[in-house]
C-alpha positions, -999 to 999 in steps of 0.1 A, spaced: -115 -11 -601 -81 3 -606 -47 -7 -618 -17 3 -597 13 16 -615 40 -10 -620 75 -5 -606 101 5 -630 130 -18 -639 159 5 -632 191 4 -612 213 -25 -602 201 -56 -584 217 -44 -552 201 -9 -554 167 -26 -559 174 -47 -528 187 -17 -509 158 6 -517 128 -17 -525 132 -49 -505 150 -40 -473 131 -8 -465 99 -16 -484 81 7 -509 51 27 -499 20 13 -514 -15 26 -518 -32 38 -486 -62 15 -492 -91 14 -468 -71 14 -436 -43 34 -421 -45 72 -422 -76 73 -444 -95 55 -417 -90 85 -394 -109 108 -417 -144 117 -408 -172 100 -428 -192 122 -451 -226 130 -437 -240 144 -470 -232 147 -507 -220 111 -509 -205 108 -545 -221 75 -554 -251 91 -571 -231 107 -599 -216 91 -629 -181 77 -622 -150 86 -642 -120 64 -649 -90 87 -647 -52 84 -650 -41 100 -618 -8 119 -612 0 134 -578 29 157 -577 52 142 -603 43 105 -597 19 84 -617 -6 66 -594 -23 45 -621 -59 45 -632 -86 50 -606 -123 56 -603 -133 93 -595 -165 112 -590 -168 149 -599 -194 165 -576 -204 201 -568 -185 198 -535 -153 188 -553 -134 158 -567 -136 124 -550 -109 98 -558 -103 62 -548 -83 62 -515 -59 37 -531 -45 66 -552 -30 83 -521 -1 75 -498 -3 78 -461 17 110 -460 -9 127 -483 -38 124 -459 -35 162 -454 -49 166 -490 -81 149 -479 -112 161 -460 -138 133 -456 -143 97 -468 -173 78 -482 -180 42 -494 -194 34 -528 -200 -3 -538 -176 -14 -510 -147 8 -521 -135 39 -501 -133 73 -518 -119 105 -504 -128 142 -511 -99 166 -519 -97 196 -496 -104 230 -512 -68 241 -508 -57 213 -531 -55 225 -568 -58 201 -597 -62 199 -634 -89 176 -647 -90 168 -685 -123 149 -692 -113 143 -728 -79 127 -720 -94 112 -688 -65 125 -667 -62 144 -635 -30 161 -622 -30 170 -585 -5 197 -576 18 192 -547 10 214 -517 38 215 -491 17 233 -466 -5 202 -464 24 177 -463 43 167 -431 79 178 -423 100 148 -413 133 148 -395 156 119 -402 186 113 -379 218 98 -393 238 84 -363 270 65 -360 269 46 -327 301 37 -308 312 1 -308 299 -22 -281 325 -23 -253 311 -54 -236 329 -80 -257 345 -107 -235 367 -122 -263 403 -123 -253 431 -111 -276 467 -122 -275 491 -105 -298 529 -110 -304 547 -83 -323 583 -86 -336 608 -64 -355 643 -77 -362 669 -58 -382 705 -62 -388 734 -52 -411 771 -52 -417 797 -41 -442 810 -71 -461 845 -56 -463 848 -56 -425 820 -78 -410 836 -83 -376 835 -46 -365 807 -33 -386 780 -58 -375 749 -42 -360 715 -55 -349 683 -42 -335 654 -63 -322 620 -55 -306 594 -78 -292 561 -71 -276 534 -93 -260 499 -81 -254 469 -95 -237 435 -77 -238 400 -86 -227 371 -63 -226 383 -29 -212 416 -44 -198 450 -47 -214 484 -60 -203 516 -56 -223 553 -64 -220 581 -53 -244 618 -59 -247 643 -43 -271 680 -45 -277 705 -30 -300 741 -40 -309 766 -17 -325 804 -11 -322 807 -42 -301 783 -30 -274 747 -41 -264 720 -18 -251 688 -31 -237 653 -17 -228 622 -32 -213 586 -20 -205 556 -33 -186 521 -18 -186 485 -24 -174 456 -3 -185 418 -2 -180 393 17 -200 370 32 -174 345 45 -200 346 51 -238 366 83 -232 389 76 -202 417 51 -199 440 48 -169 469 24 -160 503 16 -145 537 14 -163 573 6 -157 603 10 -180 640 2 -176 673 8 -195 702 25 -177 677 34 -150 642 23 -140 610 44 -141 576 35 -128 543 54 -124 507 59 -135 493 71 -168 459 82 -181 442 96 -212 409 111 -219 394 117 -254 364 140 -256 366 147 -293 334 147 -312 331 153 -350 315 185 -361 279 181 -373 268 196 -406 237 218 -408 205 200 -415 201 191 -452 166 197 -466 150 181 -496 114 181 -508 97 149 -519 67 149 -542 57 114 -529 69 88 -505 103 76 -515 134 56 -505 162 82 -502 199 75 -502 222 98 -483 258 100 -495 286 117 -478 318 123 -499 306 97 -524 299 70 -498 264 59 -489 259 64 -451 222 57 -448 191 49 -467 156 58 -454 120 55 -463 107 90 -462 72 104 -466 62 131 -491 69 167 -480 99 184 -465 126 161 -452 153 174 -428 184 151 -426 204 157 -394 234 141 -377 259 141 -406 294 141 -392 319 139 -421 353 138 -404 366 159 -434 368 197 -435 355 199 -471 334 177 -492 299 171 -506 265 158 -493 243 141 -519 207 129 -515 192 106 -542 157 93 -546 132 84 -574 99 100 -584 83 73 -605 106 65 -633 127 97 -628 159 98 -608 162 129 -586 191 142 -565 205 172 -547 243 177 -542 257 205 -520 293 212 -510 302 219 -474 332 237 -458 338 233 -420 362 255 -400 371 224 -380 364 187 -383 357 186 -346 328 201 -327 330 229 -302 340 217 -267 360 188 -280 390 180 -258 418 155 -253 445 150 -227 470 123 -218 498 122 -193 520 101 -171 535 108 -137 563 85 -124 595 81 -104 629 76 -121 654 59 -98 683 83 -92 666 113 -108 632 118 -90 598 127 -103 590 129 -140 559 143 -157 548 141 -193 514 155 -202 496 172 -232 461 186 -235 440 203 -262 407 221 -261 386 233 -290 366 263 -277 346 266 -309 352 262 -346 375 293 -346 394 291 -313 415 265 -295 440 260 -268 468 234 -264 494 229 -237 522 204 -228 547 199 -200 577 176 -197 599 174 -167 624 149 -153 642 153 -121 633 189 -117 643 199 -152 617 204 -179 598 226 -203 562 238 -206 544 253 -237 510 270 -241 494 280 -274 462 296 -283 447 299 -319 419 320 -333 406 323 -369 381 348 -383 374 347 -420 406 345 -440 428 357 -411 442 334 -383 462 342 -352 483 323 -329 499 333 -295 520 311 -273 545 311 -246 571 287 -231 590 282 -199 623 262 -199 639 251 -167 664 226 -181 693 251 -178 706 266 -146 685 297 -152 648 299 -160 642 308 -196 610 321 -211 598 330 -246 567 344 -263 557 334 -299 531 350 -321 520 345 -357 493 359 -380 484 346 -415 461 358 -442 446 334 -468 437 348 -503 428 332 -536 464 334 -546 479 318 -515 489 326 -479 509 354 -464 522 351 -428 541 371 -402 558 355 -372 579 365 -343 596 353 -311 606 373 -280 631 355 -257 644 378 -229 682 375 -226 686 354 -258 690 376 -289 699 347 -310 664 333 -305 644 365 -306 634 377 -341 607 383 -367 600 369 -401 576 366 -430 566 336 -451 545 333 -482 529 304 -502 515 312 -536 499 289 -561 486 295 -596 479 267 -620 509 243 -622 532 267 -603 538 270 -565 561 294 -548 572 291 -512 594 317 -494 605 327 -459 628 354 -445 637 357 -409 661 379 -389 670 377 -352 680 403 -327 717 398 -336 708 408 -372 715 373 -385 693 366 -415 680 333 -429 664 331 -463 647 302 -480 627 299 -512 614 273 -537 596 272 -570 577 241 -581 562 232 -614 538 203 -618 523 203 -653 506 169 -647 498 147 -617 527 125 -627 555 150 -626 569 177 -603 601 198 -606 613 220 -577 642 245 -576 651 255 -540 676 277 -523 685 284 -486 709 308 -470 717 305 -433 748 313 -413 769 322 -443 761 289 -461 741 287 -493 724 255 -505 709 252 -539 691 221 -552 671 210 -582 648 181 -575 621 163 -594 597 134 -591 581 115 -620 556 86 -620 562 65 -651 533 42 -641 509 40 -612 532 16 -594 566 32 -600 584 65 -591 616 82 -601 632 107 -577 662 130 -587 681 156 -566 710 176 -581 730 200 -560 765 215 -559 763 218 -521 749 185 -508 752 150 -522 731 144 -553 708 114 -555 688 94 -580 663 67 -570 638 45 -588 612 24 -570 587 -1 -586 559 -19 -568 548 -53 -582 519 -64 -561 532 -70 -525 568 -67 -537 590 -36 -540 622 -32 -559 644 -1 -557 676 11 -572 694 43 -560 727 62 -562 739 91 -541 773 107 -534 776 91 -499 763 55 -501 771 49 -538 748 25 -556 721 7 -535 696 -19 -546 667 -29 -524 639 -55 -522 608 -55 -500 578 -78 -495 547 -68 -476 527 -99 -469 521 -120 -438 553 -104 -426 572 -73 -439 606 -84 -452 633 -60 -466 669 -61 -477 694 -37 -493 729 -40 -506 753 -12 -517 784 -9 -537 801 4 -506 797 -31 -491 768 -22 -467 742 -49 -464 710 -46 -443 680 -70 -438 649 -70 -416 616 -87 -409 586 -74 -389 551 -85 -383 527 -98 -356 506 -128 -347 472 -124 -331 450 -150 -314 414 -139 -311 381 -157 -311 399 -191 -311 417 -183 -343 454 -176 -348 461 -151 -376 492 -136 -391 485 -99 -392 517 -87 -408 530 -55 -393 495 -42 -385 494 -33 -348 464 -15 -334 428 -20 -324 407 -52 -330 371 -51 -342 345 -79 -342 317 -71 -366 284 -89 -363 268 -88 -398 243 -116 -393 248 -130 -428 277 -150 -443 296 -141 -474 297 -103 -470 331 -87 -477 340 -55 -458 370 -32 -460 386 -10 -434 420 8 -433 432 -12 -464 421 -46 -450 395 -70 -465 376 -97 -448 345 -118 -455 319 -128 -429 320 -165 -418 291 -190 -415 279 -172 -384 280 -138 -402 309 -124 -382 341 -106 -393 373 -100 -372 396 -72 -382 429 -66 -364 456 -40 -365 431 -11 -371 439 26 -363 426 37 -330 413 70 -316 404 83 -350 372 79 -371 374 46 -389 352 38 -419 341 2 -425 326 -3 -459 308 -31 -477 323 -42 -510 292 -40 -532 310 -57 -561 313 -89 -540 279 -86 -523 257 -117 -530 225 -106 -549 202 -120 -522 217 -97 -495 201 -63 -491 214 -35 -469 205 0 -457 239 15 -455 271 7 -474 294 20 -446 296 28 -409 321 49 -389 334 37 -355 361 52 -332 381 24 -316 404 24 -285 435 4 -280 419 -20 -255 407 -56 -262 384 -69 -288 356 -44 -295 323 -54 -312 299 -36 -334 265 -51 -340 256 -43 -376 230 -70 -381 202 -46 -384 218 -33 -416 215 -65 -436 186 -86 -449 189 -120 -465 162 -123 -492 149 -155 -506 140 -166 -541 104 -175 -546 86 -187 -577 51 -174 -585 28 -199 -600 -7 -196 -615 -11 -233 -611 10 -261 -598 27 -264 -632 24 -229 -647 49 -202 -636 36 -167 -634 62 -152 -658 66 -113 -656 37 -112 -631 34 -87 -603 32 -97 -567 12 -73 -545 22 -77 -509 0 -68 -479 20 -37 -470 15 -23 -505 49 -33 -519 49 -44 -555 75 -69 -568 79 -78 -605 88 -114 -614 113 -124 -640 108 -145 -671 106 -177 -651 82 -163 -625 109 -158 -598 110 -129 -573 135 -120 -546 117 -112 -513 129 -102 -478 118 -123 -449 80 -124 -447 59 -132 -417 24 -127 -432 12 -133 -467 -25 -130 -459 -40 -107 -486 -11 -110 -511 -21 -113 -547 -6 -122 -580 -16 -104 -613 -3 -101 -648 11 -67 -660 -22 -58 -676 -42 -67 -645 -64 -90 -666 -55 -121 -646 -55 -119 -608 -55 -144 -579 -49 -146 -542 -18 -163 -528 -21 -194 -507 -20 -186 -470 2 -216 -463 28 -215 -491 51 -243 -500 87 -233 -492 101 -214 -522 67 -213 -540 39 -188 -540 9 -203 -558 -26 -191 -565 -55 -203 -543 -73 -229 -564 
């Protein structure tokens, strides 16, 4: 009795999978669901009047052709024209010839054109729901029992070919780590040789992650003397959350949420107001974009944001160590920071060895364009106790920043003083300047002017006067290509220098000349290991190699010089390529990816490479953020993000493909077949009620309840 609107053929194959297959498209409400909750009409059943066949538009979306009845009580429409979220538009239901019809509420306005046989129903937000969608980034699962063994090495040496016996020098560092779950052991050794003398250093450590924020352990180090003790760290930093982002949908839609041009989530959202919460960008400035479709029309809203701090109020971090140094006594090394709110913060640090040390305390506050800082320090490294108070205030304007600073150090006039600094920028010009004077009336002045007409070139003239000495320099940087750079510094006061560096894939070649070293050529290779060498006209030769080997999950890998956290990603599907911190890896036959040498204790974004994504793989989000610690292998279960779809062929008969037909699935989703009758479908558990029809709805059949694998045929 009606012809549902066909889905539009727009967007890439992956976007279709992302928005249509993985999440599912909302279909017609039909005779069940929300309509079934409406009360049945007790009088004025519409079946007695002449039916109309109308082209129905609700909001801005075409709902196809449906049967309607115009009665004195209002307009009745086939329930199939409405989505579940639009049940608020309806008052009662009735059945005519086995089909369900619903009566529009009086508050719903519409325009009926009996000549054109169309009806346009206006959107009414007061009758639609308000939906809150939460975007969350879960922490990695810390329960992984996979062991990690990593060996890190760094070997460097050099000599002067004119006098190799006395100029030879060498420096080596080795580190061995074992980590499993929340536990980690490490041992390191280093030595250096220069001027005929060796120096050596060693370290041992054992740490346990007590919870996602707290790590504690033991350590011991040795060189000229030995130190041993305990250490701990706590990280309570949480990224600041953006205010709720609101959009209005004319009909149910698949929406894509993008943060700084990266898709973070996709949702199926009902018509009405949609509030998107939980966006934590990790960048102070950027944009939030929400995309969706209304019928054949692409919609979107983009808004900029500007955070006072990337971290939320109450964020904190602290780390420290307390130990005993043989022959010197107790040593303490600790730092702590606390973000009171987006405008105010406090930081402190203390370092002391054998009864001598220094402590610093700093508080900051910002309001509008003005920021303040006030701090103090105590120093007991000298025979007498020393103290100082520092303060600064800065003002930000459209032209730049103006700041005042000062230090008061009782009994030390050479340290006490005041000053002013300025940073101005206008177009391609930047000006920096600073003037300071201490209590002994000794003045220091520094200034620079930079000109950068394009992104490839910058020229800077700088001058500095301090203690009766003046230094003037003209420097410049130019990028002839995206992989090369030319640096020049000319000065009558300090050695001039010219250097050219060119990157060719993993290789780097450099040529330089300065007034001290003379001419120097260099070569570097950044691959499974980082290798480098230089040779100068003065006879100096240097060479070095660094890298690491990691054994994890039964696999030994050469991780170059990448040292850091290890992440095991469960994707659940093979052949998916992901990137993180400049690394690329593809999921194996089990759908797993192992990434090593990742940055820790900072938000890390793991992204799917859509250009390499197989067409049969659908996904909800193109990226995820995790915050890794330094302990063993950490896992993130991302399997719920991916769906492996399967190609099926629609057939009218055993030998006749249903080319360009439409498959109507039981949940209301509609999928259009290609010229050979093939459709790409997500995993299905129930095909009861699915139908195949041609585009004109002139040929229709039910799908076999027990389909042949890969084939969906009509019931004969």
